[in-house]
N, C-alpha and C positions, 0 to 999 in steps of 0.2 A: 307819701303825697296825700294833701287832701283834693278832694273831687269838687269842684267847683260847682254847684246845683243852682237850677232855677225853677221854682214853681209853677205849674200851669194849672188853676182851678176853672173846672168846667160849670157853667152856670147858664147855658143857652137852651136848656129844656123849657116844654111848655107847662109843665107841672099838671099836666092833665089831671093824674091819679089823685092829687093831692086835692084839687079841687079849687083852688087860688093861688095866685104866685107866692108859691113855698119861700122863694126868697126873701120876701120882706116879712114872713112871720115872725113875729118876736119871739124870742128865747131869753135867756139868761140875762141879767145885768144892763137891761133895756137895749141888747143886740139884737139884730136879726139874724135869722138863719144864714144868710150869706157872710154877714159881718162875722158871725162865730167862727163860720168855715174858714174864712179868710185869717183869722187872726192867729192860728198855729202857725201857717207857713210866713206870714209876716213877720213873727218872732224869731223863727230860725234861720230864713233866708234874706238875702239883700235884694233880690230880684223874684218879684211874683208879676204872673200875667193872669188876668180874669178873661174867660171866652163867654161872651154875649152874644145874643142874637143881633141882627143888624138893626132892628128896629127899637132895641131896649135904651131907653134914657141912662145915661151913666148913673149909678147908684150913688146916693148923697153918703157923706163921710167915710170915703175911701182913704186908707193911708196912702201917703205921697209914693211910695215906691210901689204899689200897683198900677201896671200897665194893663190898658183894657184893649183886646182884640174882638172887634166885632164882625163878623160875616154872614152873607147871605146863605152860605153854604151848610151851616148849623141846622135849616131848618129840614135839609135832607138826613138827618140822622148823627149820632153821636161820632161817628167815625170821621163824618164832614167836618165836625167840629174841631177835632182834634185834628185834623189834615190841614186846613185853613190856620188854626192857632201854632202849630209846630212850623208850618212854612214862616210865617211870620217871626216867631222867635229863634229862629235858625239866621235869619238874616240879620237880626237884632242883638244875639247874644254870644257871648265866647265862652258859655258854660260847657261844663264837660257831661253833666245830666241834667235830665228831666223828671221833676216830681211831678206826677200826675194825681191830681185830687180833685173829687167831686164836690160841688158845691153844696151839697146837700147831706154832709158828713161832718156835721161840727164837734165830734165825741171823740176824735182821735185825740190821744196823749202825747204832749210833748216829747217824752221819752222815746217813742214809737219812732217818728219821724227821725229824732237825733239819732237812734239804731240803724234805720234804714241810710240816713246820710253818710254813717260811719262805714257802710259797706258798698256805696254808690263807687261805681266805675264807670269809665268811658264806653266800656264796652259791653256791659253786662245789663241784667235785669234784677231788681232787689224787690221782693214785696213780703209785707208781712203776713202771718197766720197765727189766728187766734184759735185753739183748741182743734187743729189740724186745718181748719177752714181758711183758706187764702181771701185776703182782705186787700184795702185800700189804706194808703196810696201806694203806688207802683212807682220805682225810680227806671227810668229808661237811659241807658248810656248814650253819648252823641251819636255813636256809631249806628244806632238803631233810629235815629231819627226820621232818616229818609222813608223807613217803611212806616213810622208813623204819618208822614206827610201824604202816604198814598193810600191811607183808610179811606173805605167807603162806608156806607150804610149806617146800620144802627147797633153794630157790635162793639164798638169801643176799640180797644186795643187789645182784646183777645187773641186776635189773630196773630199778632207779633209775639205774645207770650208763647203761642202754639206752635210757630214755626222755629224758636229758639231753646226748646226746653232745656239743653246744657248749658245754656247762658242764665237761666233763671236761679237767683239764689232765694229761697224761701227762709224768712227768719220768723220763729216763734216768739210771739208777744204776749203779754199777759195784758190785752187791750180789747174788750169787746167793741171798742168804739171803731175799729178796723171793719167791722161788719156792718155796724148800724147806719145806714141810709134813710133818710126821712121821705118816703115816696106817698104815703098816706098819713091824714093826721094821726090817727093811731099809733103811729112808729114812733111819735114824740114819747120820751119820757114823763114820767110822773106828773107835776103841775104844767108842765108846757103842754100835755095832751089837750085836743080840743075834742 
């Protein structure tokens, strides 16, 4: 049986380390960093959610399948942003699993997400690892969504993974993009580097 998954792309941070709003930084093919990060889940999933700050205007040129979640709780940290978004998605979606992606990781390969989706389940957690280092995205079965909805602070979903080590399936992938998040301009590859 195929597991129905929904994506949540987290893009409610303040980009303090980058120096400007990195979501709007131009990358390849005329797309911004955020548009590039949304391209993968939009290509492989029917339902995609985008977490933004409550004071963010909706980004231009979003695919129709992208639903926006805006919350004032995002300013309290990544955990709060995840919690507010998962609460909303839980009410609106009948998906079996949630693919948690970061809005500053545009270089994840389609095959990586396809592999994770093939191993997703309603009860488990699935994540990629490149050269032994765990990365993103992480897929959470719906049974774990209540714990995601209770997250606080700025640690993200790490606490949920740590609480359920026997439910975590780590899949080796040949994809350095699972580790490459853009926090500083120097993190940009090649000609996109500032």
